[in-house]
Backbone as JSON, one array per atom type, in Angstrom:
{
  "sequence": "XXXXXXXXXXXXXXXXXXXXXXXXXXXXXXXXXXXXXXXXXXXXXXXXXXXXXXXXXXXXXXXXXXXXXXXXXXXXXXXXXXXXXXXXXXXXXXXXXXXXXXXXXXXXXXXXXXXXXXXXXXXXXXXXXXXXXXXXXXXXXXXXXXXXXXXXXXXXXXX",
  "N": [[-16.58, 28.79, 27.66], [-13.46, 29.52, 28.26], [-10.75, 29.03, 28.7], [-8.62, 27.45, 26.61], [-8.2, 24.1, 26.27], [-6.27, 21.81, 24.86], [-6.03, 18.47, 23.82], [-4.46, 15.31, 23.14], [-6.07, 13.09, 20.96], [-7.81, 10.11, 21.87], [-8.38, 6.53, 21.43], [-11.17, 6.22, 21.95], [-12.19, 8.54, 20.95], [-12.71, 8.36, 18.3], [-15.3, 8.3, 17.14], [-16.16, 10.95, 17.51], [-14.3, 12.24, 15.87], [-15.11, 11.33, 13.38], [-17.64, 12.5, 13.26], [-16.93, 15.27, 13.32], [-15.48, 15.34, 10.96], [-17.54, 14.92, 9.13], [-18.97, 17.33, 9.5], [-17.05, 19.14, 8.54], [-16.78, 18.31, 5.84], [-19.39, 18.75, 4.96], [-19.53, 21.54, 5.25], [-17.87, 22.16, 3.2], [-19.44, 21.77, 1.08], [-20.04, 19.19, 0.36], [-22.11, 16.29, -0.06], [-22.88, 14.63, 2.68], [-24.64, 12.81, 3.65], [-26.85, 11.14, 6.01], [-26.81, 10.1, 9.51], [-26.56, 7.37, 9.09], [-25.05, 7.05, 6.82], [-23.07, 5.34, 4.39], [-20.27, 5.82, 4.46], [-19.57, 6.5, 7.04], [-19.3, 4.28, 9.05], [-17.05, 3.08, 7.96], [-15.19, 5.14, 8.1], [-15.13, 5.41, 10.88], [-13.96, 2.97, 11.69], [-11.49, 3.31, 10.4], [-10.41, 5.65, 11.66], [-10.22, 4.61, 14.24], [-8.27, 2.6, 13.86], [-6.09, 4.17, 13.03], [-5.65, 5.81, 15.27], [-4.46, 4.01, 16.89], [-1.87, 3.99, 16.1], [0.39, 5.75, 17.12], [2.89, 6.73, 16.34], [2.79, 7.52, 13.71], [0.44, 8.86, 13.34], [-1.68, 11.43, 14.49], [-4.15, 13.11, 16.37], [-5.59, 16.04, 17.52], [-7.71, 17.49, 19.91], [-10.38, 19.54, 21.23], [-12.31, 19.76, 24.09], [-15.63, 20.43, 25.24], [-17.26, 20.88, 28.3], [-20.04, 20.26, 28.35], [-20.77, 19.64, 25.7], [-18.93, 17.83, 24.69], [-16.36, 16.63, 22.48], [-15.4, 19.28, 20.47], [-13.78, 20.41, 18.55], [-11.16, 19.76, 16.16], [-7.98, 18.69, 14.84], [-6.14, 16.85, 12.56], [-3.48, 14.64, 11.68], [-1.05, 12.9, 9.68], [1.89, 10.9, 9.09], [3.76, 10.16, 6.23], [5.58, 8.16, 3.87], [7.9, 9.54, 1.61], [9.71, 10.34, -1.34], [13.04, 11.77, -1.2], [14.17, 15.04, -2.26], [15.79, 17.81, -4.02], [15.07, 20.07, -2.5], [14.11, 19.05, -0.16], [15.42, 16.89, 1.86], [14.52, 14.93, 3.48], [12.76, 11.84, 4.09], [10.2, 11.62, 4.84], [6.92, 12.91, 5.0], [4.42, 15.18, 6.2], [0.88, 15.21, 6.58], [-1.76, 17.32, 7.01], [-5.06, 17.5, 8.1], [-8.7, 17.34, 8.32], [-9.49, 19.48, 9.93], [-11.67, 20.92, 11.98], [-14.53, 22.46, 13.46], [-17.24, 22.48, 15.72], [-20.19, 24.21, 14.76], [-21.36, 26.03, 16.7], [-19.18, 26.68, 18.23], [-17.3, 28.03, 16.84], [-14.88, 30.52, 15.73], [-13.38, 31.04, 17.99], [-10.79, 30.35, 18.31], [-10.26, 27.66, 18.59], [-9.8, 25.72, 16.55], [-7.35, 26.7, 15.6], [-5.76, 26.29, 17.9], [-5.76, 23.5, 17.99], [-4.49, 22.9, 15.55], [-1.97, 24.1, 15.98], [-1.05, 22.5, 18.1], [-0.87, 20.07, 16.74], [1.06, 20.71, 14.82], [3.21, 21.1, 16.52], [3.53, 18.46, 17.36], [4.29, 17.25, 14.89], [6.76, 18.6, 14.58], [8.21, 17.96, 16.97], [8.02, 15.2, 17.44], [8.25, 13.71, 15.15], [9.97, 12.94, 12.05], [9.51, 14.51, 9.86], [9.85, 16.5, 6.86], [8.33, 18.32, 5.48], [5.05, 19.66, 5.74], [1.92, 19.12, 4.39], [-1.25, 20.31, 3.14], [-4.73, 20.63, 2.24], [-6.39, 23.5, 1.7], [-9.38, 25.22, 2.6], [-11.45, 28.03, 1.68], [-12.3, 28.99, 4.11], [-10.27, 28.31, 5.9], [-7.79, 29.11, 4.93], [-6.5, 31.54, 5.63], [-5.77, 31.14, 8.31], [-3.86, 29.06, 8.01], [-1.91, 30.35, 6.45], [-1.12, 32.31, 8.3], [0.18, 30.66, 10.06], [2.44, 29.99, 8.73], [2.3, 28.46, 6.4], [2.57, 28.15, 2.86], [1.45, 28.75, -0.51], [1.58, 26.11, -2.84], [3.58, 25.61, -5.74], [2.49, 23.98, -7.6], [-0.67, 22.83, -8.64], [-3.16, 20.76, -7.0], [-4.24, 17.82, -8.47], [-6.72, 15.39, -9.34], [-7.49, 12.0, -9.87], [-10.18, 10.0, -10.1], [-11.02, 6.79, -9.53], [-13.48, 4.8, -10.95]],
  "CA": [[-15.28, 28.19, 27.36], [-12.5, 30.62, 28.25], [-9.39, 28.51, 28.66], [-8.59, 26.38, 25.61], [-7.45, 22.92, 26.68], [-6.12, 20.88, 23.75], [-5.48, 17.19, 24.23], [-4.32, 14.34, 22.06], [-7.22, 12.21, 20.89], [-7.66, 8.71, 22.28], [-9.21, 5.66, 20.58], [-12.61, 6.42, 22.11], [-12.57, 9.78, 20.27], [-12.89, 8.09, 16.86], [-16.64, 8.7, 16.71], [-16.17, 12.41, 17.44], [-13.53, 12.63, 14.69], [-15.98, 11.08, 12.22], [-18.66, 13.55, 13.3], [-16.32, 16.54, 12.91], [-15.17, 15.22, 9.52], [-18.79, 15.16, 8.43], [-19.24, 18.77, 9.54], [-16.1, 19.79, 7.65], [-17.13, 18.0, 4.45], [-20.65, 19.44, 4.7], [-19.2, 22.96, 5.06], [-17.2, 22.26, 1.91], [-20.43, 21.56, 0.03], [-20.19, 17.77, 0.04], [-23.27, 15.6, 0.49], [-22.34, 13.63, 3.61], [-25.68, 11.89, 4.06], [-27.27, 11.19, 7.39], [-26.02, 9.32, 10.47], [-26.36, 6.0, 8.61], [-24.35, 7.08, 5.54], [-22.11, 4.22, 4.32], [-18.88, 6.19, 4.71], [-19.33, 6.72, 8.47], [-18.68, 3.16, 9.76], [-15.7, 2.87, 7.4], [-14.35, 6.18, 8.71], [-14.97, 5.08, 12.31], [-12.94, 1.92, 11.77], [-10.22, 3.88, 9.97], [-9.88, 6.49, 12.73], [-9.83, 3.72, 15.33], [-6.98, 1.98, 13.52], [-5.04, 5.19, 13.0], [-5.36, 6.24, 16.64], [-3.61, 2.97, 17.5], [-0.53, 4.14, 15.51], [0.78, 7.1, 17.54], [4.14, 7.21, 15.73], [2.53, 8.05, 12.38], [-0.88, 9.5, 13.3], [-2.07, 12.18, 15.69], [-5.31, 13.99, 16.31], [-5.73, 16.88, 18.7], [-9.1, 17.89, 20.06], [-10.79, 20.4, 22.34], [-13.57, 19.33, 24.69], [-16.5, 21.31, 26.0], [-17.82, 20.02, 29.35], [-21.4, 19.82, 28.04], [-20.94, 19.16, 24.32], [-17.92, 16.84, 24.31], [-15.33, 17.09, 21.54], [-15.99, 20.32, 19.62], [-12.83, 20.86, 17.54], [-10.1, 18.78, 15.92], [-7.02, 18.75, 13.74], [-5.62, 15.5, 12.41], [-2.36, 14.56, 10.76], [-0.31, 11.65, 9.62], [3.22, 10.89, 8.48], [3.84, 9.17, 5.16], [6.87, 8.04, 3.21], [7.98, 10.36, 0.4], [11.11, 10.37, -1.77], [13.72, 13.06, -1.01], [14.46, 15.85, -3.45], [16.79, 18.83, -3.74], [14.6, 21.03, -1.5], [13.67, 18.33, 1.03], [16.22, 15.67, 1.91], [13.87, 13.95, 4.34], [11.97, 10.82, 3.39], [8.88, 11.6, 5.44], [6.12, 14.13, 4.9], [3.23, 15.23, 7.03], [-0.37, 15.65, 5.96], [-2.66, 17.9, 8.0], [-6.42, 17.48, 7.56], [-9.79, 17.16, 9.28], [-9.56, 20.61, 10.85], [-13.1, 21.17, 12.03], [-15.08, 22.93, 14.73], [-18.69, 22.55, 15.81], [-20.6, 25.58, 14.42], [-21.6, 26.88, 17.88], [-17.92, 26.95, 18.92], [-16.35, 28.63, 15.89], [-14.36, 31.88, 15.92], [-12.84, 31.15, 19.36], [-9.39, 29.92, 18.32], [-10.14, 26.23, 18.91], [-9.12, 25.04, 15.44], [-5.95, 27.16, 15.64], [-5.08, 25.6, 19.01], [-5.56, 22.1, 17.58], [-3.46, 22.88, 14.49], [-0.68, 24.4, 16.62], [-0.64, 21.28, 18.82], [-0.48, 19.07, 15.74], [2.34, 21.14, 14.24], [4.21, 20.79, 17.54], [3.77, 17.01, 17.25], [5.11, 17.03, 13.69], [8.11, 19.12, 14.83], [8.89, 17.38, 18.12], [7.92, 13.75, 17.57], [8.41, 13.02, 13.86], [11.13, 13.36, 11.26], [9.02, 15.05, 8.59], [10.5, 17.69, 6.34], [7.3, 19.22, 4.95], [3.66, 19.33, 6.04], [1.04, 19.56, 3.32], [-2.68, 20.31, 3.44], [-5.63, 21.25, 1.28], [-7.08, 24.55, 2.45], [-10.61, 25.82, 2.1], [-11.47, 29.48, 1.85], [-12.49, 29.26, 5.53], [-9.08, 28.06, 6.69], [-6.52, 29.47, 4.31], [-5.81, 32.61, 6.37], [-5.15, 30.5, 9.48], [-2.65, 28.34, 7.59], [-0.91, 31.35, 6.06], [-0.6, 32.9, 9.54], [1.05, 29.68, 10.72], [3.64, 29.8, 7.92], [2.08, 27.68, 5.18], [2.57, 28.91, 1.62], [0.86, 28.05, -1.64], [2.49, 25.3, -3.64], [3.69, 26.03, -7.13], [1.75, 23.06, -8.44], [-2.01, 22.55, -8.11], [-3.54, 19.38, -6.78], [-5.12, 17.22, -9.45], [-7.23, 14.11, -8.86], [-8.11, 11.02, -10.75], [-11.05, 9.17, -9.27], [-11.32, 5.51, -10.15], [-14.91, 4.45, -10.83]],
  "C": [[-14.26, 29.32, 27.24], [-11.07, 30.15, 28.1], [-9.36, 27.32, 27.71], [-7.66, 25.27, 26.09], [-7.42, 21.94, 25.51], [-5.52, 19.6, 24.3], [-5.35, 16.29, 23.01], [-5.51, 13.38, 22.12], [-6.84, 10.79, 21.28], [-8.55, 7.85, 21.39], [-10.71, 5.88, 20.75], [-13.09, 7.77, 21.55], [-12.85, 9.57, 18.78], [-14.25, 8.56, 16.37], [-16.75, 10.22, 16.58], [-15.4, 12.9, 16.21], [-14.34, 12.41, 13.41], [-17.04, 12.18, 12.14], [-18.09, 14.88, 12.8], [-15.91, 16.5, 11.44], [-16.41, 15.47, 8.69], [-19.15, 16.63, 8.39], [-18.33, 19.51, 8.56], [-16.49, 19.56, 6.19], [-18.43, 18.69, 4.05], [-20.39, 20.93, 4.44], [-18.5, 23.2, 3.73], [-18.16, 21.99, 0.75], [-20.62, 20.11, -0.39], [-21.48, 17.23, 0.64], [-22.75, 14.48, 1.38], [-23.39, 12.61, 4.05], [-26.0, 12.03, 5.53], [-26.38, 10.35, 8.28], [-25.74, 7.89, 10.01], [-25.67, 5.95, 7.25], [-23.25, 6.03, 5.51], [-20.67, 4.58, 4.65], [-18.57, 6.26, 6.21], [-18.75, 5.51, 9.2], [-17.27, 2.84, 9.24], [-14.74, 3.88, 8.01], [-14.11, 5.9, 10.19], [-13.91, 4.01, 12.5], [-11.57, 2.47, 11.43], [-9.61, 4.74, 11.08], [-9.44, 5.63, 13.91], [-8.48, 3.06, 15.09], [-5.85, 2.99, 13.57], [-4.66, 5.66, 14.41], [-4.51, 5.22, 17.39], [-2.18, 3.01, 16.95], [0.04, 5.52, 15.85], [2.09, 7.61, 16.94], [3.88, 7.89, 14.39], [1.2, 8.78, 12.26], [-1.13, 10.23, 14.61], [-3.31, 13.0, 15.38], [-5.34, 14.76, 17.62], [-7.13, 17.45, 18.73], [-9.25, 18.85, 21.23], [-12.16, 19.9, 22.79], [-14.31, 20.51, 25.29], [-17.16, 20.43, 27.06], [-19.21, 19.48, 29.02], [-21.51, 19.15, 26.68], [-19.97, 18.06, 23.92], [-16.88, 17.43, 23.38], [-15.97, 18.07, 20.55], [-15.04, 20.83, 18.53], [-11.74, 19.81, 17.38], [-9.16, 19.27, 14.83], [-6.31, 17.41, 13.73], [-4.44, 15.52, 11.45], [-1.73, 13.19, 10.76], [1.02, 11.87, 8.89], [3.21, 9.83, 7.4], [5.21, 9.24, 4.49], [6.82, 8.81, 1.89], [9.44, 10.4, -0.04], [11.74, 11.74, -1.53], [13.91, 13.76, -2.34], [15.43, 16.95, -3.06], [16.37, 19.84, -2.67], [14.11, 20.38, -0.2], [14.38, 16.98, 1.05], [15.58, 14.59, 2.78], [13.06, 12.96, 3.5], [10.57, 10.67, 3.98], [8.21, 12.95, 5.26], [4.96, 14.03, 5.87], [2.04, 15.7, 6.22], [-1.31, 16.1, 7.08], [-4.05, 17.96, 7.37], [-7.43, 17.4, 8.7], [-9.78, 18.26, 10.35], [-11.02, 21.06, 10.84], [-13.52, 21.6, 13.42], [-16.6, 22.92, 14.65], [-19.13, 24.0, 15.55], [-20.79, 26.5, 15.63], [-20.32, 27.3, 18.59], [-16.88, 27.62, 18.02], [-15.99, 30.05, 16.29], [-13.86, 32.12, 17.35], [-11.38, 30.71, 19.44], [-9.19, 28.44, 18.59], [-9.42, 25.47, 17.8], [-7.64, 25.43, 15.41], [-5.19, 26.4, 16.72], [-4.81, 24.15, 18.64], [-4.47, 21.99, 16.52], [-2.09, 23.14, 15.08], [-0.18, 23.17, 17.37], [-0.18, 20.21, 17.85], [0.86, 19.44, 15.11], [3.48, 20.91, 15.24], [4.55, 19.31, 17.51], [4.65, 16.7, 16.04], [6.57, 17.43, 13.97], [8.87, 18.31, 15.88], [8.94, 15.85, 18.11], [8.02, 12.99, 16.25], [9.64, 13.55, 13.16], [10.72, 13.95, 9.92], [9.83, 16.27, 8.17], [9.52, 18.75, 5.91], [5.95, 18.73, 5.45], [2.81, 19.93, 4.93], [-0.42, 19.5, 3.79], [-3.44, 20.85, 2.24], [-6.47, 22.25, 2.07], [-8.38, 24.95, 1.78], [-10.49, 27.33, 2.25], [-11.62, 29.86, 3.32], [-11.18, 29.19, 6.32], [-7.79, 28.62, 6.17], [-5.77, 30.56, 5.07], [-5.12, 32.06, 7.61], [-3.83, 29.84, 9.08], [-1.56, 29.29, 7.15], [-0.29, 31.99, 7.31], [0.36, 31.97, 10.26], [2.26, 29.31, 9.86], [3.49, 28.94, 6.68], [2.06, 28.62, 3.98], [1.94, 28.07, 0.52], [1.94, 27.28, -2.39], [2.49, 25.82, -5.07], [2.8, 25.19, -8.03], [0.39, 22.74, -7.83], [-2.22, 21.06, -7.87], [-4.49, 18.96, -7.89], [-5.56, 15.87, -8.9], [-7.71, 13.27, -10.01], [-8.91, 10.11, -9.85], [-11.41, 7.93, -10.05], [-12.8, 5.17, -9.92], [-15.08, 3.03, -10.36]]
}
């Protein structure tokens, strides 16, 4: 694989996006279960629905002729109230940046993220793009102009 060809994901790429999400979550230390894990069919349906909303959702992928989809970056647009530093009412969320282990360290994730950032810039009205970075990806995001937020992310998980 010498020439990186990034393309926008199509509805039939939903299964590959679920697979890559599983790889990403596993690399983050999450127990993702096996191929029959309950989250997978829910994620498959979700990605399928989102891919049908190209104004607010985009996924970019890289294919390998033998292995199929080997890298991805996903993003969506959501409504957010304006403030003094961002007068826009839309934000972007970048996530699901993942590469098959055998294809890592070749710039594939970067190419997908750059394509997604171009989509945010050229085809949406977002003012800010946010993401949660792992130790594996933080340098890439910093190189692309992302900065740490002043406020940490907190979570409340409903039981």
